[in-house]
N, C-alpha and C positions, 0 to 999 in steps of 0.2 A: 859103167854105163850099161844098161840092159838092152834087150832087143828093141829095135824101133827107135833108138836114141834116147830112151827115157832113163832117168837116174833112179837107181834102186835105193830108197830111203830106209829100208828096214833096219840096216845096221845102225843108222843114226838114231832111229826111234828107240831101238833097244838100248843104246848107250845113254840116251836122254832119260829113259825110264830108270836105268840103274842109278843115274845121278840124282833123280828125284827121290828114289827110295832111300838113297844114302842121306840126302838132306832131311827127308822126313824122319828118318831114324834119329838123326842128330838132334832135330827139334824135340822129338819125344824124349830123348835122353836128357836134354837141357831142362825141359819142363818138369820131368820126373825129379831131376836133381833139385830144381827150385822148389817144387812142392814138398819134397822130402826135407829140404833145409827149413822151409817155413814150418812144417809140422814139428820138426825137431826143436826149432826155436820156441814154438808155442808150448810144447810139452815141457821144455826146460823152464820157460817163463812162468807157466801156470796161469791162474786167474789174473786179470788186470785189476788195478785199483778201481774202486767204485767211482762212477761219475758223480760229481758234486756241483750243485748250483750255488754259486757264491752271491746270488742276488739277495740283498737284504743284510748281508754280513758287513761288519765294519771292515774298512780297508786293512787294518792290521791283522784281523782274523782271516780274511781272504788270502792275504799274503802267506800266513803261516800254513794254511791248508795247501796252497799251491806248492810251497817249498817241500812239505812232507810228502805230497803226492809225487813230486818230481824225484824224491829219494827212492820211492818204491819203484818207479819206472827205470831208474838207473840200476837198482839192485833188487830185481823181482823175487829172488830167492832168500832175501834177508828177513828173518823173523823180526829183528829189531826195527827195520824200516817199516814193515807192516804194522807192528805194534805201536810205533811212534805215530804213524798216520792215524791209527785208531784212537789214540789218546787225544790228538789234535782235534779230530772230528767229535769225540765225546765232549771235549772242552767247549767246542762250538755248538753243542746241543744237536748235532747231526747224528742221532742215535742209531738208526738202522745201518747207515754207512759205517759207523764206528764198530758195530757188532760184527759186520762182515770182515773187517780188518783184523779184529781180535781172533776170530775163528781161523783165519788164514795164518796168523802169527803162531797160533797154537799148533796148527798142522805142521809148520816148519820147525818149531822148537817146542816139543811137548814137555820139556823139563823146566820151563820158565813159569813161575807161579803168577806173574803179573797178568798173563793173558787170560787164564780162567777167572782170575780175581775180577778183572774189569768186565768180563762177560757177566759175572755174577752181579756186579753193581748195576749193569744195564738191565739185566733180567729182573732184578728186584724192584725196579720201578713199575713193572707191569705184571710180573708173575713170580711171586716169592718162592713158590714150590719148585719152579724150574731153576731158580738161582741157587738153591741149596747144594746140589751136586757140584756146581762150579766152585762155590766157596770151599766145599770139602776137598776138592782136588787141589785148590790153591793152598789150603792149610797143610795138606799132606806133603806137597812139594817143598814148601818153605820151612817146615818143621818148627813153626811158631817163631821164626826169626825173619820178619816181624810176626807178631801175633794177631794183627788186624784181621786176616782172613778167618781165623778161628773165632774171634769175637763176633764178627759179622755172622758167621755160621750159627753160633749159639743164639744170637738175638733172633735170627730168622726162625730157627727151630722153636723158640719160645713163642714167637708171634703166631706160628702155625699150630700151637697147642701141643707140640711134641716135647712136653716138659722133661721127661726122663732123658731124652737125647740131648736137650739143651743143658741140663744139669751135668751130664757127662762131659760135655765140651768145656763148661766153666771149671769143673773139677780138674780137667786135664791142664788147664792154664795155671791153676793153683798148685799143682804138683811141681811145676817149674818155678813159680814165684808165689809163695804162700801169702804174701801181702797184696797180691794183685787187686787193686781197688775196684776196677770195672767188673772183674769176675765175681768179687764179693757182692757188689751191687746186683749183679744178675742173679746170683743165688738167693739174695734177700728178696728180690721180687718174686721169684718162683715159690719161695717159702710163704710169702704173704698170700699168694694166690691159692695155695692149698691150706691156708689158715694155720700154718705152723708159725705162730707169732714169736715164740721163743727163738727159733732158728733165725727168723728174719731180723729180730733185734740184735742177735749176736753178730750177724754179718754186717748189718748197718753200722754198728759201733766200730767195726774194723775199718770201714771206708769213709766214715763221716768227716774225717780230717783231711782227705785228699782233695787237692784243687780240681781233680778230674771227676769227682763224684759227690762233693760235699753238698751242693744244692739239692741234687736228686735224693741223696741219702736223708737229709733233714726233712725233705718233703714227705718221703715215705715213712720216716720215723713218726711224723705227725699223724699219718693215717693209721699206723700200728697202734699208737697210744690212744687214738680215738676209738679204735675197735676194742681196746682193752678198757675203755671207759675211764681213762685217766685224762680228763679234759685239761687240767692244768699243764701237764707235760705236753699234750698235743698243741696247746696254744703257744707254749714256749718254742716248740720245734717249728711251728709255722712262722713265728716271728723271726727265728734264726734264718730260715730258708728265704724269707722275703728280703733280708738284708744282704744276702750273699750274691756275688756276681754269678753269671752263668758258668756252668762247669766247662773246664777246658777240654778240648778234643784229645782223646788218647792218641799218642804218637802212631801215625800210620804213614810210613814213607811212600807207599804206593799212591795213596790219595793226595798226599802233598805234592808228589811229582806231577799228578794230573792237575792239581790246583794251579801250579806255576804256569801251566799252558793256557789258563783261562785269562786271556788278555783283553776281552771285551769289557766295556765299562760297567755293564750290569753285574758281571761276576766280580769285578774289582770292588764295586760298591758293597756287594754282599760280604766280601772278605773284610772290608772295613767295619761293617755292622757286626760281624762275628767277633772281631777284636774288641769292639766297644762293649758288646754284651758280656764279655769276659773281663771287663775293666782293665784291659791291656792298653791303657791310654797312649803311652808313647808310640807303640806300634801302630795303633789305629790312626793317630794323627799323622805319622809318617806316611802310611799307606794312602790316606785321603788327600794329603798335600800333593803327593805324586799324581793322584787321579785328577785333581783340579788343574794341575799344571798341563796334563795331557788333554783334558777336556774342560776348558775354562767356561764353557756354556752349560755345564751339567748342574742343574739346580740341586738335585738330590745329594750330590757329593758335597757341595758347599754347605747345605743344611746340616748334613751329618758331621762335617768338619766343625761347624759352629757348635754343635752339641758336644763333640769330643773335647773341644777347648773349654766349654762350660763345665763339663765333668772334671776336667783337670784344674778348674778354678782360674783359668787364664781368661778372664772376662773381656779384656781388651781384644784379644785375638778372636774370641767368640763373636763379639760384635762385628769385627772386620769380616769374618766369613759369612755371618748371617746377613750383613749388609749387601754382600754380593748376591747371596741367594735371593734376597728381596728385590734386587734390581732385575734379576732374571724372572722371578715370579712374584710380582707385587701382591697378588691375591692369595699367597700361601699362609694360611692361618697358623700353621705349626711354626714357621720361621718367625712370625710376629710374636708368638708366645715365648719362644726361646730368647728372642731379643729382649722381651720384658724381663725374663728371668736374669739375664746378664745385667740389665740396668738396675734391678732391685738389689742385686748383690754388690753393686757399687754405690749404693745409697742414693740413686737417682730415681726417686719415687715418681716424679712427674712423667719422666720418660717411660717408666715401667707402666704407669696407668695408661698412657697412650697406646703402648704396644698391646697390653692385655685387652683394652677396649676394642682395638682393631681386630684382634684375634676372635673375640666374641661376636663382633659384627659379621665377620666372614664365616664363622662357624658357631651358630647360636647354642648348640649343645656341647660346646667345648668346656667340660666341667672344670678342669684344672685352671683354665684361663679365668673363668668366673671366680674360682676360689682365690687365686693369687691377686686378682683385682680387688677382691674383698679385703685381703690382708693389707694391700697398699692403702686402700681407702680408710681402713681402720687406723693405720699408723698416721695418716693425715688428719685424723679426727672427724672424718665424715661417717658417723656411726650409722645413720639411716641408709646411706648408699652402700655401706659395707654389708649391712644386714640383707639388703636386696641382692647383692652379689652372691652372698653365701646361699641364699634361697635359690638363686638361679643355678648355682653349682649342684645343689641337691635335687633340683628338678631334672637335671641332666644325668646325675649319677647318685641315686638315693642312698647307696651304700658307702659314700665317701665319709669315712669316720672323722677325719680332720675338720670337714665342713660342719658336721653336726656339733663337734666340740666347740669350735670357734664361734658358731652362731649362738650356741647356748651361753657363752661368756658375754656376748653383746646383749642378749636378751635379759640376762641378769642385771646388766648395767641399766637397762630401761625399766627394771622392776617386774618383768614378765617371768616370774618363777615357774609357773605351771608349764609353759611351753619350753622353757629352758630345761626343765626336768625331763621332758620327753626326749629332747635332743641329746642330753647327756646319757640317758639310758641307751639310746641308739649307738652313741659313740663307744660306750663300754662294750656293748654286745658285739659291735663290728670289729673292735680292736681291743681284745681283753688285755693286751700287753701295755696299754696306755695308762700308766700309773697316775698321771696328772688328771686324766678324765675321771678315773675311779675316785680319787681324793675329792675332786670337785662334786661328784655325784653324792658321795657320803655327806659332804658338807650341806648341800642343798636339801637332800632328803631330811637331814636333821632339822634344818630351819623350818621346812614345811610341816614336819611332825609337831614341832613346838607351836 
């Protein structure tokens, strides 16, 4: 107690101040520790996975994106997790987000060829020049096992007019595998462009028997022979190319790995179409059957399935699939056309006529529907109607050689030799490999001359 009975508070105040300073220091220490821990975690984690809008994505695609993104959040330093997310996003056609993931994956693992390879694939869609070093990096890392990165590099160099560099890449592949058909085809194209036709022929003959290059090789052989003024050989090669299925894709495990992640129905339909184009009918049918099971309201899948069964000569299943397609899209001219094709191959001409007529009503310029309608009407003995159908086919597609030939046959039956002769000449000019048309032309020309 101080003088006058008043309490001296100074010691209390000093003590209180000391406690406050201590508490403040403790708070600062805690905050500093928290901030330090946060900064450390952020430095350790690195960039966060890109934000992705799943609006408009199919549920199965949205789920695969969410799962892959969650894996990155769980293991932010995992190159494999970032790369897988990039592949899932690429498969979902979310390309800028995919590229960011591949860049991060390469930062975390610079020895994995997949990450620059996929960056190259993305860049090649918009800027081939920028894609070239990425494919070069991927090719160097994998040492041509697989050789897809070097093939893509060589193709891009050729597209950019860097012929010498492209030739060097193809030659590198041939050193490892002298019979490499795709590299041979690449060299043949480069030789053709510099007008070295002998070299082009040599390489084309080496790869013309491969299922990976046969159609492209025979197509280019026709061009080479045309330039050499050997029209007969050119026509022969064109005919061979027309009868061949699409060339198979060269094995590319990186791209196949990506393709397996394309689970949306559009991508699956494209895969079925690819198999169909290559005449891999059992695989195409299996793929499309799975697609219609998962998406039973998908018209295009049922239509392609019907076409696949038609190609396989399973006409009953073709009609089954096309029937579903037409229930989904009654106004689809193409499905009516294929339904007619299935019917005519089972000897059901009346049903075929109905389907072809419907196809032409829905699509008046459908040349093949008019042509096949003409064939059916001819078989039924309706000559005048068949002639009109063939004329309609030619109005829609004047270069349809079969229609010229068959119309000429009917005109001969009516005694109109002059017009028949005109159509036979068109038929032979448009399809020099049609020996029946050539024989009929010689016969008619002889009668006219006499």
